[in-house]
All heavy atoms as TSV, in Angstrom:
chain	resi	resn	atom	element	x	y	z
A	1	MET	N	N	20.033	122.589	66.110
A	1	MET	CA	C	20.011	123.659	65.149
A	1	MET	C	C	20.131	124.994	65.891
A	1	MET	O	O	19.410	125.273	66.828
A	1	MET	CB	C	18.705	123.610	64.367
A	1	MET	CG	C	18.557	124.704	63.362
A	1	MET	SD	S	17.062	124.432	62.393
A	1	MET	CE	C	16.435	126.081	62.398
A	2	THR	N	N	21.056	125.799	65.457
A	2	THR	CA	C	21.237	127.113	66.053
A	2	THR	C	C	20.232	128.076	65.454
A	2	THR	O	O	20.078	128.157	64.246
A	2	THR	CB	C	22.663	127.629	65.786
A	2	THR	OG1	O	23.593	126.705	66.317
A	2	THR	CG2	C	22.886	128.964	66.435
A	3	HIS	N	N	19.544	128.777	66.314
A	3	HIS	CA	C	18.566	129.747	65.852
A	3	HIS	C	C	19.284	131.029	65.452
A	3	HIS	O	O	20.320	131.382	66.001
A	3	HIS	CB	C	17.538	130.041	66.940
A	3	HIS	CG	C	16.695	128.857	67.264
A	3	HIS	ND1	N	15.653	128.460	66.470
A	3	HIS	CD2	C	16.749	127.976	68.288
A	3	HIS	CE1	C	15.090	127.386	66.994
A	3	HIS	NE2	N	15.737	127.076	68.092
A	4	LEU	N	N	18.709	131.720	64.521
A	4	LEU	CA	C	19.289	132.954	64.011
A	4	LEU	C	C	19.478	133.974	65.125
A	4	LEU	O	O	20.497	134.666	65.174
A	4	LEU	CB	C	18.399	133.506	62.896
A	4	LEU	CG	C	18.997	134.519	61.955
A	4	LEU	CD1	C	20.285	134.024	61.329
A	4	LEU	CD2	C	17.996	134.859	60.859
A	5	HIS	N	N	18.521	134.043	66.057
A	5	HIS	CA	C	18.656	135.023	67.133
A	5	HIS	C	C	19.871	134.741	68.000
A	5	HIS	O	O	20.503	135.661	68.527
A	5	HIS	CB	C	17.377	135.140	67.971
A	5	HIS	CG	C	16.997	133.918	68.722
A	5	HIS	ND1	N	17.509	133.620	69.952
A	5	HIS	CD2	C	16.145	132.919	68.414
A	5	HIS	CE1	C	16.991	132.485	70.379
A	5	HIS	NE2	N	16.161	132.038	69.463
A	6	GLU	N	N	20.251	133.467	68.129
A	6	GLU	CA	C	21.450	133.122	68.898
A	6	GLU	C	C	22.706	133.590	68.177
A	6	GLU	O	O	23.659	134.055	68.812
A	6	GLU	CB	C	21.499	131.624	69.151
A	6	GLU	CG	C	20.397	131.140	70.074
A	6	GLU	CD	C	20.291	129.631	70.123
A	6	GLU	OE1	O	20.862	128.941	69.247
A	6	GLU	OE2	O	19.634	129.131	71.041
A	7	GLN	N	N	22.730	133.484	66.863
A	7	GLN	CA	C	23.865	133.961	66.080
A	7	GLN	C	C	23.994	135.477	66.200
A	7	GLN	O	O	25.099	136.005	66.364
A	7	GLN	CB	C	23.714	133.547	64.618
A	7	GLN	CG	C	23.786	132.055	64.415
A	7	GLN	CD	C	23.472	131.662	62.974
A	7	GLN	OE1	O	23.355	132.499	62.100
A	7	GLN	NE2	N	23.334	130.367	62.739
A	8	TYR	N	N	22.860	136.176	66.113
A	8	TYR	CA	C	22.886	137.630	66.244
A	8	TYR	C	C	23.352	138.046	67.635
A	8	TYR	O	O	24.125	138.994	67.783
A	8	TYR	CB	C	21.504	138.218	65.961
A	8	TYR	CG	C	21.038	138.103	64.535
A	8	TYR	CD1	C	19.693	138.169	64.232
A	8	TYR	CD2	C	21.931	137.932	63.482
A	8	TYR	CE1	C	19.238	138.086	62.919
A	8	TYR	CE2	C	21.486	137.836	62.167
A	8	TYR	CZ	C	20.144	137.908	61.892
A	8	TYR	OH	O	19.699	137.818	60.595
A	9	ALA	N	N	22.890	137.363	68.657
A	9	ALA	CA	C	23.301	137.676	70.027
A	9	ALA	C	C	24.802	137.444	70.201
A	9	ALA	O	O	25.482	138.217	70.890
A	9	ALA	CB	C	22.504	136.839	71.027
A	10	ALA	N	N	25.323	136.400	69.575
A	10	ALA	CA	C	26.759	136.134	69.647
A	10	ALA	C	C	27.550	137.257	68.987
A	10	ALA	O	O	28.596	137.683	69.496
A	10	ALA	CB	C	27.083	134.795	68.984
A	11	ARG	N	N	27.054	137.761	67.866
A	11	ARG	CA	C	27.726	138.886	67.205
A	11	ARG	C	C	27.693	140.127	68.092
A	11	ARG	O	O	28.654	140.894	68.139
A	11	ARG	CB	C	27.079	139.176	65.853
A	11	ARG	CG	C	27.248	138.091	64.800
A	11	ARG	CD	C	28.690	137.856	64.389
A	11	ARG	NE	N	29.343	139.030	63.865
A	11	ARG	CZ	C	29.450	139.352	62.580
A	11	ARG	NH1	N	28.958	138.565	61.669
A	11	ARG	NH2	N	30.073	140.455	62.225
A	12	ALA	N	N	26.587	140.346	68.799
A	12	ALA	CA	C	26.500	141.481	69.722
A	12	ALA	C	C	27.538	141.336	70.829
A	12	ALA	O	O	28.215	142.308	71.193
A	12	ALA	CB	C	25.095	141.576	70.308
A	13	ASP	N	N	27.697	140.119	71.349
A	13	ASP	CA	C	28.706	139.865	72.378
A	13	ASP	C	C	30.105	140.160	71.850
A	13	ASP	O	O	30.941	140.747	72.551
A	13	ASP	CB	C	28.637	138.417	72.861
A	13	ASP	CG	C	27.374	138.114	73.650
A	13	ASP	OD1	O	26.721	139.071	74.133
A	13	ASP	OD2	O	27.042	136.922	73.775
A	14	GLU	N	N	30.371	139.751	70.614
A	14	GLU	CA	C	31.679	140.013	69.998
A	14	GLU	C	C	31.930	141.515	69.877
A	14	GLU	O	O	33.034	141.988	70.156
A	14	GLU	CB	C	31.760	139.363	68.615
A	14	GLU	CG	C	31.791	137.858	68.635
A	14	GLU	CD	C	31.620	137.252	67.247
A	14	GLU	OE1	O	31.654	137.999	66.236
A	14	GLU	OE2	O	31.453	136.023	67.166
A	15	ALA	N	N	30.915	142.247	69.456
A	15	ALA	CA	C	31.065	143.692	69.294
A	15	ALA	C	C	31.316	144.366	70.643
A	15	ALA	O	O	32.143	145.278	70.749
A	15	ALA	CB	C	29.829	144.280	68.611
A	16	ARG	N	N	30.601	143.913	71.692
A	16	ARG	CA	C	30.832	144.476	73.030
A	16	ARG	C	C	32.240	144.172	73.517
A	16	ARG	O	O	32.912	145.024	74.114
A	16	ARG	CB	C	29.794	143.955	74.021
A	16	ARG	CG	C	28.509	144.738	74.017
A	16	ARG	CD	C	27.617	144.362	75.188
A	16	ARG	NE	N	27.225	142.964	75.159
A	16	ARG	CZ	C	26.244	142.475	74.391
A	16	ARG	NH1	N	25.563	143.282	73.614
A	16	ARG	NH2	N	25.951	141.201	74.422
A	17	ALA	N	N	32.709	142.953	73.261
A	17	ALA	CA	C	34.069	142.582	73.663
A	17	ALA	C	C	35.095	143.438	72.932
A	17	ALA	O	O	36.091	143.877	73.525
A	17	ALA	CB	C	34.313	141.101	73.386
A	18	GLU	N	N	34.865	143.679	71.659
A	18	GLU	CA	C	35.764	144.534	70.893
A	18	GLU	C	C	35.756	145.953	71.459
A	18	GLU	O	O	36.806	146.604	71.557
A	18	GLU	CB	C	35.369	144.547	69.423
A	18	GLU	CG	C	36.361	145.280	68.541
A	18	GLU	CD	C	35.989	145.222	67.067
A	18	GLU	OE1	O	35.085	144.456	66.687
A	18	GLU	OE2	O	36.626	145.966	66.305
A	19	ALA	N	N	34.584	146.432	71.861
A	19	ALA	CA	C	34.472	147.778	72.444
A	19	ALA	C	C	35.268	147.867	73.741
A	19	ALA	O	O	35.935	148.875	74.000
A	19	ALA	CB	C	33.003	148.126	72.694
A	20	GLU	N	N	35.199	146.822	74.544
A	20	GLU	CA	C	35.937	146.818	75.808
A	20	GLU	C	C	37.439	146.751	75.594
A	20	GLU	O	O	38.204	147.224	76.431
A	20	GLU	CB	C	35.483	145.638	76.670
A	20	GLU	CG	C	34.083	145.768	77.202
A	20	GLU	CD	C	33.620	144.533	77.967
A	20	GLU	OE1	O	34.461	143.646	78.256
A	20	GLU	OE2	O	32.427	144.452	78.267
A	21	GLY	N	N	37.851	146.179	74.465
A	21	GLY	CA	C	39.268	145.965	74.223
A	21	GLY	C	C	39.977	147.092	73.491
A	21	GLY	O	O	41.166	146.996	73.225
A	22	THR	N	N	39.272	148.164	73.208
A	22	THR	CA	C	39.902	149.248	72.480
A	22	THR	C	C	40.075	150.471	73.364
A	22	THR	O	O	39.307	150.694	74.295
A	22	THR	CB	C	39.119	149.622	71.213
A	22	THR	OG1	O	39.872	150.564	70.458
A	22	THR	CG2	C	37.761	150.190	71.538
A	23	SER	N	N	41.095	151.245	73.062
A	23	SER	CA	C	41.307	152.494	73.793
A	23	SER	C	C	40.845	153.693	72.975
A	23	SER	O	O	40.864	154.819	73.469
A	23	SER	CB	C	42.789	152.641	74.146
A	23	SER	OG	O	43.570	152.658	72.962
A	24	LEU	N	N	40.406	153.458	71.754
A	24	LEU	CA	C	39.974	154.543	70.874
A	24	LEU	C	C	38.477	154.789	71.037
A	24	LEU	O	O	37.665	153.881	70.890
A	24	LEU	CB	C	40.284	154.198	69.422
A	24	LEU	CG	C	41.752	153.939	69.101
A	24	LEU	CD1	C	41.904	153.445	67.676
A	24	LEU	CD2	C	42.573	155.195	69.350
A	25	ASP	N	N	38.125	156.022	71.364
A	25	ASP	CA	C	36.720	156.364	71.608
A	25	ASP	C	C	35.839	156.103	70.393
A	25	ASP	O	O	34.744	155.563	70.526
A	25	ASP	CB	C	36.586	157.830	72.023
A	25	ASP	CG	C	37.129	158.088	73.410
A	25	ASP	OD1	O	37.247	157.127	74.199
A	25	ASP	OD2	O	37.432	159.261	73.713
A	26	ASN	N	N	36.318	156.499	69.214
A	26	ASN	CA	C	35.479	156.328	68.018
A	26	ASN	C	C	35.261	154.852	67.699
A	26	ASN	O	O	34.181	154.461	67.257
A	26	ASN	CB	C	36.051	157.083	66.818
A	26	ASN	CG	C	37.432	156.593	66.424
A	26	ASN	OD1	O	38.209	156.132	67.263
A	26	ASN	ND2	N	37.753	156.710	65.143
A	27	VAL	N	N	36.249	154.017	67.931
A	27	VAL	CA	C	36.108	152.579	67.685
A	27	VAL	C	C	35.154	151.979	68.717
A	27	VAL	O	O	34.285	151.173	68.371
A	27	VAL	CB	C	37.479	151.870	67.721
A	27	VAL	CG1	C	37.324	150.365	67.608
A	27	VAL	CG2	C	38.374	152.403	66.603
A	28	ARG	N	N	35.282	152.402	69.960
A	28	ARG	CA	C	34.386	151.904	71.019
A	28	ARG	C	C	32.936	152.258	70.697
A	28	ARG	O	O	32.042	151.404	70.780
A	28	ARG	CB	C	34.780	152.497	72.370
A	28	ARG	CG	C	33.958	151.944	73.527
A	28	ARG	CD	C	34.378	152.509	74.883
A	28	ARG	NE	N	35.812	152.409	75.124
A	28	ARG	CZ	C	36.667	153.441	75.058
A	28	ARG	NH1	N	36.232	154.653	74.762
A	28	ARG	NH2	N	37.941	153.264	75.307
A	29	GLU	N	N	32.704	153.507	70.296
A	29	GLU	CA	C	31.352	153.934	69.945
A	29	GLU	C	C	30.801	153.148	68.767
A	29	GLU	O	O	29.636	152.749	68.769
A	29	GLU	CB	C	31.343	155.433	69.639
A	29	GLU	CG	C	31.567	156.289	70.860
A	29	GLU	CD	C	31.802	157.755	70.516
A	29	GLU	OE1	O	31.598	158.148	69.348
A	29	GLU	OE2	O	32.198	158.496	71.431
A	30	ARG	N	N	31.637	152.917	67.771
A	30	ARG	CA	C	31.205	152.147	66.608
A	30	ARG	C	C	30.841	150.721	67.026
A	30	ARG	O	O	29.817	150.165	66.597
A	30	ARG	CB	C	32.306	152.107	65.540
A	30	ARG	CG	C	31.910	151.325	64.302
A	30	ARG	CD	C	33.096	151.015	63.471
A	30	ARG	NE	N	34.081	150.400	64.372
A	30	ARG	CZ	C	35.078	149.642	63.982
A	30	ARG	NH1	N	35.279	149.412	62.742
A	30	ARG	NH2	N	35.912	149.119	64.845
A	31	CYS	N	N	31.654	150.126	67.867
A	31	CYS	CA	C	31.388	148.755	68.331
A	31	CYS	C	C	30.104	148.687	69.156
A	31	CYS	O	O	29.332	147.736	69.024
A	31	CYS	CB	C	32.566	148.234	69.145
A	31	CYS	SG	S	34.053	147.959	68.181
A	32	LEU	N	N	29.882	149.676	69.994
A	32	LEU	CA	C	28.662	149.684	70.809
A	32	LEU	C	C	27.419	149.896	69.942
A	32	LEU	O	O	26.372	149.302	70.204
A	32	LEU	CB	C	28.757	150.739	71.907
A	32	LEU	CG	C	29.812	150.444	72.980
A	32	LEU	CD1	C	29.919	151.606	73.962
A	32	LEU	CD2	C	29.527	149.131	73.701
A	33	ARG	N	N	27.539	150.721	68.891
A	33	ARG	CA	C	26.414	150.870	67.952
A	33	ARG	C	C	26.157	149.550	67.229
A	33	ARG	O	O	25.014	149.152	67.030
A	33	ARG	CB	C	26.695	151.977	66.928
A	33	ARG	CG	C	26.541	153.372	67.467
A	33	ARG	CD	C	26.551	154.420	66.358
A	33	ARG	NE	N	27.671	154.289	65.432
A	33	ARG	CZ	C	28.854	154.883	65.583
A	33	ARG	NH1	N	29.084	155.634	66.634
A	33	ARG	NH2	N	29.803	154.714	64.678
A	34	SER	N	N	27.237	148.882	66.867
A	34	SER	CA	C	27.105	147.585	66.199
A	34	SER	C	C	26.436	146.573	67.132
A	34	SER	O	O	25.539	145.829	66.716
A	34	SER	CB	C	28.494	147.085	65.784
A	34	SER	OG	O	28.418	145.819	65.192
A	35	ALA	N	N	26.860	146.549	68.380
A	35	ALA	CA	C	26.255	145.630	69.358
A	35	ALA	C	C	24.769	145.903	69.508
A	35	ALA	O	O	23.959	144.964	69.552
A	35	ALA	CB	C	26.959	145.748	70.707
A	36	ALA	N	N	24.400	147.176	69.559
A	36	ALA	CA	C	22.978	147.531	69.695
A	36	ALA	C	C	22.193	147.067	68.469
A	36	ALA	O	O	21.073	146.547	68.597
A	36	ALA	CB	C	22.827	149.039	69.888
A	37	ALA	N	N	22.781	147.226	67.293
A	37	ALA	CA	C	22.100	146.784	66.068
A	37	ALA	C	C	21.939	145.266	66.061
A	37	ALA	O	O	20.873	144.750	65.708
A	37	ALA	CB	C	22.882	147.243	64.840
A	38	TRP	N	N	22.985	144.532	66.452
A	38	TRP	CA	C	22.899	143.069	66.496
A	38	TRP	C	C	21.849	142.626	67.506
A	38	TRP	O	O	21.101	141.683	67.264
A	38	TRP	CB	C	24.253	142.449	66.831
A	38	TRP	CG	C	25.210	142.423	65.686
A	38	TRP	CD1	C	26.391	143.096	65.584
A	38	TRP	CD2	C	25.075	141.683	64.464
A	38	TRP	NE1	N	26.977	142.821	64.379
A	38	TRP	CE2	C	26.203	141.956	63.674
A	38	TRP	CE3	C	24.107	140.821	63.967
A	38	TRP	CZ2	C	26.395	141.400	62.419
A	38	TRP	CZ3	C	24.291	140.260	62.708
A	38	TRP	CH2	C	25.425	140.548	61.950
A	39	GLU	N	N	21.787	143.312	68.647
A	39	GLU	CA	C	20.779	142.949	69.649
A	39	GLU	C	C	19.365	143.213	69.147
A	39	GLU	O	O	18.460	142.419	69.419
A	39	GLU	CB	C	21.040	143.699	70.950
A	39	GLU	CG	C	22.235	143.142	71.688
A	39	GLU	CD	C	22.370	143.685	73.088
A	39	GLU	OE1	O	21.470	144.403	73.556
A	39	GLU	OE2	O	23.384	143.370	73.718
A	40	ALA	N	N	19.180	144.289	68.414
A	40	ALA	CA	C	17.858	144.572	67.845
A	40	ALA	C	C	17.472	143.482	66.846
A	40	ALA	O	O	16.322	143.027	66.821
A	40	ALA	CB	C	17.849	145.944	67.176
A	41	MET	N	N	18.431	143.069	66.031
A	41	MET	CA	C	18.149	141.991	65.074
A	41	MET	C	C	17.848	140.686	65.799
A	41	MET	O	O	16.961	139.927	65.384
A	41	MET	CB	C	19.320	141.816	64.109
A	41	MET	CG	C	19.420	142.918	63.091
A	41	MET	SD	S	20.666	142.619	61.829
A	41	MET	CE	C	22.141	143.098	62.694
A	42	ALA	N	N	18.563	140.421	66.890
A	42	ALA	CA	C	18.309	139.204	67.675
A	42	ALA	C	C	16.902	139.233	68.257
A	42	ALA	O	O	16.191	138.218	68.239
A	42	ALA	CB	C	19.351	139.068	68.783
A	43	ALA	N	N	16.497	140.385	68.756
A	43	ALA	CA	C	15.151	140.506	69.332
A	43	ALA	C	C	14.087	140.276	68.270
A	43	ALA	O	O	13.096	139.577	68.515
A	43	ALA	CB	C	14.978	141.877	69.983
A	44	ARG	N	N	14.278	140.859	67.083
A	44	ARG	CA	C	13.304	140.651	65.997
A	44	ARG	C	C	13.255	139.183	65.583
A	44	ARG	O	O	12.182	138.631	65.363
A	44	ARG	CB	C	13.658	141.525	64.794
A	44	ARG	CG	C	13.238	142.959	64.953
A	44	ARG	CD	C	13.299	143.727	63.643
A	44	ARG	NE	N	14.602	143.717	63.006
A	44	ARG	CZ	C	15.567	144.612	63.216
A	44	ARG	NH1	N	15.365	145.609	64.062
A	44	ARG	NH2	N	16.710	144.520	62.591
A	45	ALA	N	N	14.420	138.556	65.475
A	45	ALA	CA	C	14.469	137.143	65.088
A	45	ALA	C	C	13.801	136.275	66.150
A	45	ALA	O	O	13.086	135.319	65.831
A	45	ALA	CB	C	15.913	136.702	64.863
A	46	ARG	N	N	14.007	136.611	67.429
A	46	ARG	CA	C	13.388	135.853	68.523
A	46	ARG	C	C	11.869	135.975	68.454
A	46	ARG	O	O	11.142	134.990	68.613
A	46	ARG	CB	C	13.917	136.379	69.859
A	46	ARG	CG	C	13.660	135.483	71.026
A	46	ARG	CD	C	14.344	135.975	72.302
A	46	ARG	NE	N	15.797	136.000	72.169
A	46	ARG	CZ	C	16.542	137.121	72.136
A	46	ARG	NH1	N	15.988	138.301	72.235
A	46	ARG	NH2	N	17.843	137.046	72.022
A	47	ARG	N	N	11.378	137.205	68.208
A	47	ARG	CA	C	9.924	137.392	68.077
A	47	ARG	C	C	9.387	136.617	66.887
A	47	ARG	O	O	8.309	136.021	66.965
A	47	ARG	CB	C	9.593	138.884	67.927
A	47	ARG	CG	C	9.665	139.658	69.218
A	47	ARG	CD	C	9.073	141.049	69.101
A	47	ARG	NE	N	9.650	141.841	68.035
A	47	ARG	CZ	C	10.700	142.654	68.142
A	47	ARG	NH1	N	11.312	142.762	69.309
A	47	ARG	NH2	N	11.138	143.349	67.114
A	48	SER	N	N	10.119	136.614	65.780
A	48	SER	CA	C	9.679	135.872	64.597
A	48	SER	C	C	9.615	134.381	64.884
A	48	SER	O	O	8.659	133.712	64.492
A	48	SER	CB	C	10.628	136.125	63.422
A	48	SER	OG	O	10.544	137.455	62.996
A	49	ASP	N	N	10.638	133.862	65.573
A	49	ASP	CA	C	10.642	132.437	65.929
A	49	ASP	C	C	9.452	132.100	66.825
A	49	ASP	O	O	8.796	131.072	66.633
A	49	ASP	CB	C	11.941	132.061	66.640
A	49	ASP	CG	C	13.141	132.017	65.720
A	49	ASP	OD1	O	12.963	132.053	64.476
A	49	ASP	OD2	O	14.276	131.954	66.250
A	50	THR	N	N	9.181	132.962	67.791
A	50	THR	CA	C	8.068	132.741	68.708
A	50	THR	C	C	6.739	132.754	67.958
A	50	THR	O	O	5.891	131.875	68.156
A	50	THR	CB	C	8.068	133.806	69.821
A	50	THR	OG1	O	9.312	133.722	70.519
A	50	THR	CG2	C	6.923	133.610	70.780
A	51	MET	N	N	6.568	133.744	67.086
A	51	MET	CA	C	5.324	133.847	66.320
A	51	MET	C	C	5.161	132.655	65.378
A	51	MET	O	O	4.079	132.096	65.253
A	51	MET	CB	C	5.290	135.156	65.531
A	51	MET	CG	C	3.991	135.362	64.783
A	51	MET	SD	S	2.518	135.391	65.829
A	51	MET	CE	C	2.747	136.928	66.666
A	52	ARG	N	N	6.255	132.256	64.747
A	52	ARG	CA	C	6.209	131.121	63.831
A	52	ARG	C	C	5.797	129.850	64.575
A	52	ARG	O	O	4.959	129.078	64.102
A	52	ARG	CB	C	7.577	130.935	63.167
A	52	ARG	CG	C	7.588	129.939	62.042
A	52	ARG	CD	C	8.950	129.876	61.343
A	52	ARG	NE	N	9.316	131.170	60.778
A	52	ARG	CZ	C	10.312	131.952	61.232
A	52	ARG	NH1	N	11.046	131.569	62.258
A	52	ARG	NH2	N	10.588	133.094	60.652
A	53	ALA	N	N	6.363	129.640	65.755
A	53	ALA	CA	C	6.032	128.460	66.552
A	53	ALA	C	C	4.560	128.496	66.989
A	53	ALA	O	O	3.872	127.469	66.965
A	53	ALA	CB	C	6.943	128.370	67.768
A	54	LYS	N	N	4.092	129.686	67.372
A	54	LYS	CA	C	2.694	129.823	67.793
A	54	LYS	C	C	1.752	129.520	66.633
A	54	LYS	O	O	0.780	128.776	66.792
A	54	LYS	CB	C	2.453	131.236	68.304
A	54	LYS	CG	C	1.038	131.502	68.732
A	54	LYS	CD	C	0.857	132.942	69.160
A	54	LYS	CE	C	-0.615	133.221	69.418
A	54	LYS	NZ	N	-0.885	134.627	69.618
A	55	LEU	N	N	2.041	130.079	65.458
A	55	LEU	CA	C	1.185	129.836	64.296
A	55	LEU	C	C	1.198	128.365	63.891
A	55	LEU	O	O	0.163	127.806	63.530
A	55	LEU	CB	C	1.620	130.721	63.125
A	55	LEU	CG	C	1.369	132.217	63.303
A	55	LEU	CD1	C	1.991	133.002	62.147
A	55	LEU	CD2	C	-0.109	132.508	63.416
A	56	LEU	N	N	2.367	127.740	63.954
A	56	LEU	CA	C	2.462	126.324	63.618
A	56	LEU	C	C	1.639	125.484	64.591
A	56	LEU	O	O	0.912	124.579	64.177
A	56	LEU	CB	C	3.921	125.878	63.629
A	56	LEU	CG	C	4.189	124.421	63.276
A	56	LEU	CD1	C	3.690	124.104	61.864
A	56	LEU	CD2	C	5.669	124.122	63.375
A	57	ALA	N	N	1.720	125.801	65.876
A	57	ALA	CA	C	0.943	125.063	66.879
A	57	ALA	C	C	-0.554	125.244	66.651
A	57	ALA	O	O	-1.331	124.282	66.761
A	57	ALA	CB	C	1.321	125.530	68.281
A	58	GLU	N	N	-0.955	126.460	66.291
A	58	GLU	CA	C	-2.371	126.707	66.016
A	58	GLU	C	C	-2.843	125.925	64.794
A	58	GLU	O	O	-3.938	125.359	64.790
A	58	GLU	CB	C	-2.617	128.205	65.810
A	58	GLU	CG	C	-2.512	129.011	67.084
A	58	GLU	CD	C	-2.564	130.512	66.844
A	58	GLU	OE1	O	-2.617	130.950	65.664
A	58	GLU	OE2	O	-2.543	131.252	67.836
A	59	LYS	N	N	-2.021	125.870	63.751
A	59	LYS	CA	C	-2.379	125.117	62.544
A	59	LYS	C	C	-2.477	123.632	62.843
A	59	LYS	O	O	-3.397	122.954	62.379
A	59	LYS	CB	C	-1.359	125.354	61.437
A	59	LYS	CG	C	-1.476	126.704	60.795
A	59	LYS	CD	C	-0.456	126.863	59.678
A	59	LYS	CE	C	-0.545	128.227	59.042
A	59	LYS	NZ	N	0.430	128.395	57.960
A	60	GLU	N	N	-1.521	123.137	63.625
A	60	GLU	CA	C	-1.553	121.716	63.977
A	60	GLU	C	C	-2.788	121.393	64.809
A	60	GLU	O	O	-3.420	120.355	64.619
A	60	GLU	CB	C	-0.278	121.328	64.717
A	60	GLU	CG	C	0.949	121.294	63.815
A	60	GLU	CD	C	2.234	121.029	64.578
A	60	GLU	OE1	O	2.229	121.043	65.832
A	60	GLU	OE2	O	3.256	120.824	63.904
A	61	ALA	N	N	-3.139	122.283	65.723
A	61	ALA	CA	C	-4.327	122.062	66.548
A	61	ALA	C	C	-5.586	122.084	65.694
A	61	ALA	O	O	-6.493	121.251	65.887
A	61	ALA	CB	C	-4.415	123.129	67.647
A	62	ALA	N	N	-5.638	122.986	64.730
A	62	ALA	CA	C	-6.799	123.065	63.844
A	62	ALA	C	C	-6.897	121.810	62.978
A	62	ALA	O	O	-7.993	121.278	62.774
A	62	ALA	CB	C	-6.714	124.311	62.964
A	63	LEU	N	N	-5.771	121.319	62.486
A	63	LEU	CA	C	-5.772	120.087	61.695
A	63	LEU	C	C	-6.203	118.892	62.540
A	63	LEU	O	O	-6.962	118.037	62.059
A	63	LEU	CB	C	-4.400	119.845	61.087
A	63	LEU	CG	C	-4.014	120.705	59.900
A	63	LEU	CD1	C	-2.560	120.456	59.510
A	63	LEU	CD2	C	-4.932	120.431	58.717
A	64	ALA	N	N	-5.729	118.839	63.760
A	64	ALA	CA	C	-6.098	117.722	64.654
A	64	ALA	C	C	-7.602	117.775	64.962
A	64	ALA	O	O	-8.257	116.730	65.033
A	64	ALA	CB	C	-5.279	117.794	65.944
A	65	GLU	N	N	-8.114	118.979	65.121
A	65	GLU	CA	C	-9.533	119.134	65.421
A	65	GLU	C	C	-10.384	118.680	64.239
A	65	GLU	O	O	-11.392	117.997	64.418
A	65	GLU	CB	C	-9.835	120.592	65.776
A	65	GLU	CG	C	-11.251	120.801	66.254
A	65	GLU	CD	C	-11.490	122.229	66.681
A	65	GLU	OE1	O	-10.689	122.714	67.496
A	65	GLU	OE2	O	-12.465	122.831	66.193
A	66	THR	N	N	-9.982	119.034	63.033
A	66	THR	CA	C	-10.763	118.617	61.857
A	66	THR	C	C	-10.619	117.126	61.609
A	66	THR	O	O	-11.538	116.489	61.119
A	66	THR	CB	C	-10.360	119.402	60.592
A	66	THR	OG1	O	-8.955	119.405	60.451
A	66	THR	CG2	C	-10.909	120.795	60.597
A	67	ALA	N	N	-9.477	116.567	61.978
A	67	ALA	CA	C	-9.281	115.131	61.805
A	67	ALA	C	C	-10.134	114.331	62.788
A	67	ALA	O	O	-10.557	113.206	62.502
A	67	ALA	CB	C	-7.807	114.772	61.981
A	68	ASP	N	N	-10.387	114.918	63.940
A	68	ASP	CA	C	-11.201	114.246	64.964
A	68	ASP	C	C	-12.688	114.230	64.598
A	68	ASP	O	O	-13.442	113.414	65.076
A	68	ASP	CB	C	-11.041	114.928	66.323
A	68	ASP	CG	C	-9.666	114.670	66.909
A	68	ASP	OD1	O	-8.996	113.716	66.476
A	68	ASP	OD2	O	-9.244	115.452	67.789
A	69	HIS	N	N	-13.098	115.142	63.739
A	69	HIS	CA	C	-14.524	115.215	63.388
A	69	HIS	C	C	-14.818	114.471	62.158
A	69	HIS	O	O	-14.629	114.026	61.320
A	69	HIS	CB	C	-14.957	116.676	63.221
A	69	HIS	CG	C	-15.002	117.400	64.529
A	69	HIS	ND1	N	-13.988	118.254	64.929
A	69	HIS	CD2	C	-15.876	117.361	65.553
A	69	HIS	CE1	C	-14.278	118.744	66.100
A	69	HIS	NE2	N	-15.424	118.206	66.521
């Protein structure tokens, strides 16, 4: 399963590649702004995935602890 942060990072890579491939300053700037936005979204998604995994592990540990008693 592809994580959302990986999709966002791929879009950032595409935007950077587009920026490198253009000779127009305004297009390059737009692409670099887009890449920065995609990277910010990837970072947020990565943090969400990490937090979700941590909370799930804590819940599972709590359930296992109550099952043991």
